[in-house]
C-alpha positions, -999 to 999 in steps of 0.1 A, spaced: 325 294 553 331 257 543 360 252 520 370 228 493 401 207 503 432 212 482 431 191 455 486 115 356 482 93 333 451 73 329 437 45 309 405 65 301 397 90 274 415 123 279 391 148 266 412 177 277 447 178 290 447 174 328 481 191 333 483 218 359 495 254 353 523 268 373 514 273 409 502 307 419 524 304 450 556 287 458 538 262 480 529 229 463 491 225 462 472 193 467 458 175 437 421 178 432 397 150 421 364 166 410 335 145 399 300 148 385 276 118 392 276 95 362 244 102 342 218 75 338 213 66 302 175 59 304 169 94 289 184 123 270 205 150 286 187 179 302 197 213 317 202 197 351 230 175 337 246 206 322 243 225 355 261 198 375 289 194 349 293 232 346 298 235 384 325 209 383 341 224 352 343 258 368 359 244 399 383 223 378 393 252 355 398 275 385 419 249 403 441 243 373 447 280 368 454 282 405 482 257 404 465 224 414 469 191 395 433 182 386 414 152 375 378 161 364 356 130 359 322 126 343 305 98 324 274 75 321 257 49 343 245 22 319 232 -8 339 199 -15 356 163 -26 350 152 7 336 180 6 309 170 -30 300 134 -20 297 141 11 277 164 -8 253 137 -35 248 111 -7 241 135 8 215 141 -25 198 178 -25 207 202 -46 228 210 -29 261 246 -24 250 236 -7 217 210 14 235 237 24 261 262 32 234 238 55 216 225 74 246 260 77 262 272 95 230 245 122 236 260 129 270 296 129 256 285 153 229 278 180 256 315 182 265 327 201 234 294 220 230 297 235 265 335 236 266 336 212 296 372 203 303 367 168 316 398 146 318 380 113 318 346 102 305 338 69 322 312 43 313 300 15 336 299 -10 307 337 -8 304 357 -39 314 379 -20 339 348 -8 357 332 -42 360 365 -54 374 365 -26 400 329 -31 409 335 -69 415 366 -60 436 345 -37 458 319 -64 462 346 -88 473 359 -63 498 324 -60 513 322 -98 515 356 -99 533 345 -73 558 315 -95 567 290 -69 556 271 -89 529 245 -116 536 219 -135 516 183 -128 524 149 -120 508 136 -86 499 100 -76 500 90 -40 496 84 -11 473 108 -4 444 109 25 419 123 13 385 127 49 374 147 60 405 164 25 408 156 30 445 139 11 474 113 29 495 96 22 528 58 24 532 63 56 553 82 73 525 55 69 498 35 100 489 0 92 475 11 58 466 42 69 447 79 75 455 88 109 470 101 119 436 67 112 420 78 80 403 56 49 403 66 21 426 59 -16 424 59 -43 451 91 -65 447 97 -99 464 129 -116 455 161 -132 469 188 -106 475 221 -100 491 220 -73 518 246 -48 529 248 -42 567 240 -5 564 227 -5 599 261 -13 613 275 21 600 249 45 612 267 57 643 301 58 627 288 78 597 268 102 620 300 108 640 319 115 608 293 140 596 292 158 629 330 159 632 334 172 596 310 201 590 322 205 554 316 169 545 281 176 532 270 210 517 251 231 518 242 230 555 205 223 547 214 191 529 237 180 558 208 185 582 185 165 559 209 136 559 213 137 597 175 138 601 171 108 578 196 88 599 182 97 633 158 68 635 184 43 623 193 28 590 179 -4 575 202 -29 558 202 -23 520 193 -48 493 223 -48 469 215 -74 443 187 -83 419 177 -115 403 147 -105 381 168 -90 353 203 -96 339 216 -62 327 242 -55 353 275 -65 368 273 -102 378 279 -108 415 313 -124 418 322 -155 437 308 -190 440 271 -196 431 248 -185 460 228 -211 480 196 -199 463 210 -211 430 199 -178 413 220 -155 391 224 -121 409 235 -88 394 248 -59 416 223 -32 426 228 -4 401 238 22 427 266 0 442 278 -6 407 275 31 397 291 47 427 322 25 422 330 46 391 348 71 412 373 44 422 375 28 388 387 61 372 418 60 395 428 24 388 410 6 417 415 -22 428 452 -12 424 454 12 453 490 17 445 482 31 410 497 66 405 462 82 400 448 65 431 477 76 452 475 112 439 437 117 438 419 96 464 401 105 485 381 127 461 382 164 468 346 170 456 316 151 445 289 174 430 254 159 427 217 170 423 197 170 456 176 141 443 206 117 446 219 130 479 210 99 500 231 76 477 262 97 480 259 109 516 249 76 532 253 45 510 286 56 494 305 65 526 292 33 543 305 11 514 338 28 516 340 24 554 333 -13 550 359 -16 523 385 2 545 389 31 521 391 68 530 359 89 525 356 117 500 365 151 514 334 170 503 300 163 488 278 192 475 242 188 464 227 216 443 190 224 437 168 219 407 160 242 378 123 251 372 110 266 340 91 298 345 81 286 380 71 251 370 91 219 375 104 207 341 85 177 328 82 159 295 45 156 299 41 194 305 64 201 275 86 226 293 119 207 293 149 229 282 169 212 254 205 219 264 218 212 228 193 237 212 200 262 239 238 262 234 235 262 196 212 293 199 233 314 222 268 298 224 283 282 255 295 313 274 262 331 278 245 299 290 274 291 314 274 326 328 236 327 333 234 293 350 262 301 375 253 337 383 215 339 384 208 315 414 225 309 447 244 277 441 227 250 461 192 265 459 165 258 433 165 281 403 139 294 378 151 291 342 141 320 319 155 325 284 146 362 287 167 365 319 196 347 301 195 373 273 192 402 297 220 390 319 243 383 289 237 417 274 241 436 307 272 418 320 290 402 290 282 426 262 278 460 279 298 458 311 328 438 300 327 437 262 320 474 257 347 483 283 373 462 264 364 475 230 363 512 241 397 509 258 415 489 232 402 507 201 411 541 217 446 527 226 450 514 190 443 549 176 461 570 202 491 548 212 502 533 179 487 499 186 509 492 215 507 491 253 512 528 264 540 538 289 524 550 321 535 580 341 531 584 379 501 566 393 474 586 411 455 573 442 426 563 419 450 543 397 466 525 425 433 517 441 419 501 410 451 481 403 451 469 439 414 459 436 422 439 405 450 419 421 431 415 454 401 399 437 419 365 433 418 355 470 381 365 471 373 343 441 393 315 456 371 317 487 339 316 466 351 285 447 364 267 478 331 273 497 311 264 466 294 298 465 298 296 427 271 323 421 294 348 438 322 342 413 307 360 384 294 387 408 330 393 419 342 396 383 313 419 375 322 441 405 357 447 391 343 454 356 319 479 371 348 497 390 367 499 357 337 514 339 333 540 366 371 547 364 370 552 326 340 575 328 356 596 356 391 598 340 377 604 305 408 595 284 391 610 253 392 644 271 427 639 283 438 634 247 434 672 242 446 684 277 472 658 290 484 630 268 508 617 294 479 613 318 458 597 290 485 571 285 486 563 322 448 559 324 448 536 293 477 515 309 457 511 341 426 500 321 446 475 300 460 460 332 426 457 347 413 441 315 441 416 317 430 406 352 393 405 341 404 382 312 423 359 336 394 357 360 368 351 332 384 319 321 367 294 345 331 306 338 333 321 303 364 305 288 359 317 252 355 353 263 385 350 286 406 336 258 394 361 232 403 390 256 437 376 264 443 373 226 433 410 223 459 418 249 486 398 232 490 373 261 502 340 246 489 307 258 507 292 288 517 304 322 509 340 314 472 329 314 473 312 348 467 328 381 504 330 387 502 360 364 479 379 387 495 411 400 521 436 388 549 410 383 533 398 350 521 432 339 521 440 301 552 458 291 550 493 276 556 492 238 542 456 236 522 454 203 484 449 207 464 431 180 437 451 161 407 453 185 375 434 178 343 429 198 348 399 221 310 395 228 282 409 207 249 420 223 222 394 218 192 407 198 159 391 208 136 382 180 114 412 184 144 435 183 162 420 153 158 439 121 128 427 101 116 406 131 142 379 123 163 362 148 198 374 154 227 349 150 241 334 182 268 355 198 292 326 198 302 337 164 318 368 178 342 349 199 362 333 171 372 346 137 350 333 109 365 304 90 377 311 55 364 289 27 397 270 27 397 265 65 361 253 64 368 229 36 398 215 55 378 211 87 349 194 68 375 169 55 388 163 91 352 157 102 347 132 74 379 113 83 370 113 120 336 100 112 350 72 90 373 62 119 344 59 143 325 37 118 356 16 112 363 11 149 326 1 156 327 -23 127 358 -40 139 344 -45 174 369 -21 191 366 -15 228 343 12 242 373 34 254 388 34 219 355 41 202 347 67 229 379 86 222 372 86 184 337 99 190 350 127 213 375 137 185 346 138 160 324 159 183 351 184 190 358 189 153 321 193 145 319 219 173 344 241 155 321 243 124 294 270 123 263 260 142 242 261 111 265 239 90 248 209 74 272 185 93 257 199 126 221 193 116 203 166 135 197 135 113 160 129 104 143 101 124 138 69 104 102 58 101 95 23 111 84 1 82 50 -16 84 68 -49 88 87 -35 117 56 -22 133 39 -55 130 
C-alpha cells in the first residue's frame, strides 16, 4: 500500500510539546510535518472539522511515540469576501468576528485532546509577510499577469466555476454562484499542467486515496485555465504587494493563495534557512476533506513549482460524514454539534468511533447509537473489562505486585509474540492512512487476550496450580501493557489511565521503544489499586429511572477533591483575567491566542457540568440596536 514518508522551536503557540520520544529503533527517523487545512471562520466548527483534526492527531501521536520529531499544524483561515459579509451581518468588524470564531476552533483542541504544536491564523503579521513573499516569488517567476475576470463565483466556496461545472445553476457543492466581472491578476496555471501531471503519475502516493488521484487526473485531462488570484470588490484580505497596478485599483490576494501559504508561514517562510523550514519542509502529510481537493492537489503544487519550492510528500482527502443517511445541513437541522457530543461522551469514545467505524477516505454515516454500541463493546467490555478482571485478581492473589512467571507455554509465547508483532502492522496502517484498521488491530489483540484468559482460567488455577496462575497473570499484564501503549494515539486518556494502572511512569517507558520484552514489567513491581479505566455508557432508556447516565469521561480521571476544584477554579479565573487584560492592552494575536489556549485547557479539566463550562446566554439586541 501507499506509505507516509518519514517525517524546534517556533514563533507560534505551542499547544502541546512537540518533542519526540526516544526512537523505537537505532536508526534516526525523518521529521514529520502533519497539517490539517486551516478552517474557514465563516461558520462554527462541525464534526467534519473534528474528523480531519483527529486523523492528523492520531498520525502525529503515533509518529512521536514511534521516534519521529513532529510538527502538527492546525489553525483558521480568516480572510475573504464571505468573512467580510458575515462580520457585517453580525455587526462586527472583520477582525473582531475572526477573533471570536477562531476561538471556537481553538477550543476544540483541549476538548478532543488534539496535540497540535501550532495554531496558526491568517490574520497574523508573520502570515501576511509570508503570503506577500510567495506572491513576489510568483511575480519573479513570470507567472502573474494583470487581466480581467468574467465568470461565475461562489462566495460560500470562495471558488471560481466554469459554465460546464454548474449543476442546476449552482456550484457543484450546491452553493449559490454570482456573475463576477472585475480586474484581476492571473496565475499561469495552464503552464504547469504537464509538469504536475507528470509528478502525479511518477509519485503514486502523492494523492490518496487512489480514487481522489484519479479524480484530479481526470480534471486536468482537458487542460487547466489560468487562475484569477486577486480581487478588487472587497478589502478584507492580504494586500497585493508591489507598486500600484496599471488599473489603479487596490487588489487583495485570492483567499486560497493566501490560505495555502499558511503551511509555509508556520515554518518561518520566507526564511528558507529557518530551523523549522529546514527540518520540516516539504510537508509529510496534508489531510483535507474531499471538497477542497482541487485547491491542494492542483493549485498548491503549481504555486510551489512556480516559487521553486519542493512539493509536499503526501496529500490525503477523506470523505464526508452523513447523519443517519442524510447529508448534514443547518436547514435540515441534523448537524452534529462537536462540543455537545464530546461533553456528553468524553473525547475517547468519540475519537474511537470516528476512526474505527468507517474506511478512512470513504463517506461515513454518523449514528450516536453506533457510537455508544461501539464504545461499550470495544472500550468497556473488550478492553476495560479485561484490564479490571486481570488487575483486580492480581491485586488480591499476588499482593498488589507484578507476579513472577514460571516457564512459558506455547500459548503464552504465542500471545506475547502477537503483542510485540502488532507494532509493525499498526505502523503500516498509519503510514498507508488506513486509519480505520488501527483500532481494529488493537481490538484483535484485546480479543486474543480475552480468549486466553477464558481458556487459561486463572481463577481455577488458584486452587490447582498457583505457579501457573502467576505465569498466566504475568502474560496478561504484559499484553495489557502493549494494549495501553498502542491505545495512546486513538484513545489517549484510556491509554494513559491503563499505563498508570500498570505503574508505568511518564516518559520513554510509554513510547514504542518500550514494545517487546526488553521493557517488560519486573516481577515484584508494585501495582496501584485497580479501578475501571472506562465505564460502560448507559443509554437514556437503560439508565435507572429513565435518566441519562453521566459521560464516561469521568471514569478516566480521578474526581477532583473540593480543595483541588477550588484551586482549579482560581486558576481559571486568573487565566480569564489575563486574556481580558491582553485584549484590552492590544496585545498581538499570538500572545492572546496562547492565553486563550491556556484558559481552555484549564476549563477542560473541570467537570463538564461545572458552571464555568456552561455556555453564556445570548445577549438580546436592544430595540435601538434593531432599529
